[in-house]
Every structure is written in structure tokens, then in C-alpha cells.
N, C-alpha and C positions, 0 to 999 in steps of 0.2 A: 120470632124475633131475636132469641138468644144467639143464633147462628148468623144473623145478619151482619155483614161488614160495615163499619162506619162509613158514612159518606160526608163530604164537605159541601155546605151550601153557602155561596157568596151572599154576604148581607150588605156591606158598605165598604167604601175606601176612603181614606183621608189622605190628601196630598199636603203634606206638612212642610212649611218653609221654616228653615232653621238658620240660626246666626253662626258664626265661627265658633269652634270649641273654645272653652276657657280651660286652659291647662292648669291642673291643680299641682301635680307633682308625679314623679316617676322613680322607681326604684328596680333593681334587678330581680328582687323578691316578689313585689307586688304587682308590677307592671305600671302602666300609664293611667292616671285618673283624669278625666276630663268631664266638664259639664257643657251641654249643648242647650243654649237657650232656644225655645220654640217660639217662633215669631208669630206665625197664624197658620192657618190650614183650612182647607175645604173638605167637607164631608159630603160624599154623594153615593146613593144606593137607595135601599129601602128606607132610609132617613137621610135628610139633607140639613146641612147647616155649616157652621164654621167653629174653629177652635177659639177658645177664649185666650187672651194674652196671660202670660205668666207660667206657661208649662215649661218643663225642663226635662232633659234626658241626661241622667246620671250614668256614666260609663266608666268601666275600668277595662283596659286592654291588657290581659294577662301576658306574661312573657312567652307564651306559646302562640300568641296572636289571637286567642279566643276572647271575644269581648262580651262581658256581661253588661246588658243594658237594663235600665229601669227608668221608664218615662212615665210621667205624670202630666195629665192635662185635662181641661175642662172643655165641654162641647156645649154650644148653644144651637138648638135646632131652629129652622126657619119658623116653625110654629110656636116658638118661645119656650118649649121644654128644654131642659138641660140635664147633663149627666156628666160624670167624672170617670176617667180611665186611668188605671195603673197597669202598665204594659211592660212585663218583664220578659226577657228573653236572652238569646244568645246569637252571636254573629261570629262565624268562623271563616277562615280563608285557608287556601292550600299553604303548604310550608314555604313554598318560594316567595310568598308575600308577606311573611310575618314581619321581617325587618321594616318594610315599608309601613305597615300599619302601626308598628311601635314608634315610628317617627310622626304619626298623626296624618298620614296620607290616606286618601280615599281610593280603593281599589274598585276595578271595574265590577259592577254589580252582578254580572253574569258568573263571576268566579267566587261569589260569597253566599254562604249559606246564613240566612237572616230569618229567624223565626221567634215569635213571641206568644205569650199567653196573656191575654188581656183579663182584667177584672173590672167590673163595672159597678159604679155607685150611682143608683137612680133616685130621683126626686119627684117622679110622677109614675104612678101604677101602670099606666099605659106602656111604659119601657120595661116592664118586669121581664120581658123574654130575653133581655140582656142578662139578667141575673139567675134565670132558670134554665139556661143552656150553657154548654161548655163552647168556647170559642178559641180558635187559633188565629194568629196573624202572620201572613207572609209579607215581609217587608224588603224594600230595595232602598239602599242608600245612594243617593246622587250628590254631586258637589254641593248644592244649595237647598236640597230638600229630601224628604223621605216619603216614599209611597208605601201605604199601609193597606193591605188588603184583609178585611175581617171575614172569616168563615165560620159558620156554625157547624159544629159536628152533629150530624144526624145519625 
């Protein structure tokens, strides 16, 4: 087992509907701070449900174009169970797109690296697999939504 290479096992996706970014401020030193309200979302995979209202994605786009993301949202499953996700990560673009990103423009998702590390808070023991495994999330930002694919590291 010690020499085994880790593998990723797809578990679920969330298609998140987001509102327009709320611009907080920008400086040459810090970059651009924005808050993106999460409107709703659909959870599909080994678990199914929807996002609860009130989620937010807090972002700072650094002067080099790297975006630090920190999203927080609640999930209600179709069977009534619920859990909370704190999803922190990074999104980067090639140098030729940095100026556009700093203006708040969305870049073609095929040109963007966007990966996060989620942490889960559960309220039902049957969801303990979310807290006893390591997950990564590959994300894709589109103009009106974000597609999140959650993988368990095996």
C-alpha cells in the first residue's frame, strides 16, 4: 500500500448559480476584492440535493492574476440530511489574461487552472465519509455559474 499511487474517485458535482460579483475594492498592492453571492445549486452524484440560500464566494484577485477563493455554502440532500462546505482554493490564468481578470472579466474556462480543497461539516453520521477522506475539487467558472466536481483521493 505504501508504494501505491493515489487515485481520484469522482463522488458528486455541484452546478452553482451565482449572482454578479460585488466589488469591494482594489489596489496595486492587494489586488481586487470581490464577493460573489451564491444563488442556488444542484448536487448530483452519490448524493443528490441542492444548495441552501445564503452562500458566498469571497475572492481576492492578486496583481499577478492569481485568485484566492474561499466559498462557503450549505447543502440540503433530497433525503433531508444536510452538511456545510468550506471550499478554499486558487484560480490562475496565463499571463496574457491577467489584465482582463483584474478588470473582473471572466476568461474562457479552458485557459484557467481552478482547483480547491473542500472541508465538510456534517450533521448526520451517515455522511462521515465526507470528513474521514481527503477531497479535491476541480472547478470551472462560466459567466453565470460554477461547475464543481468533487473527487475523493484514494
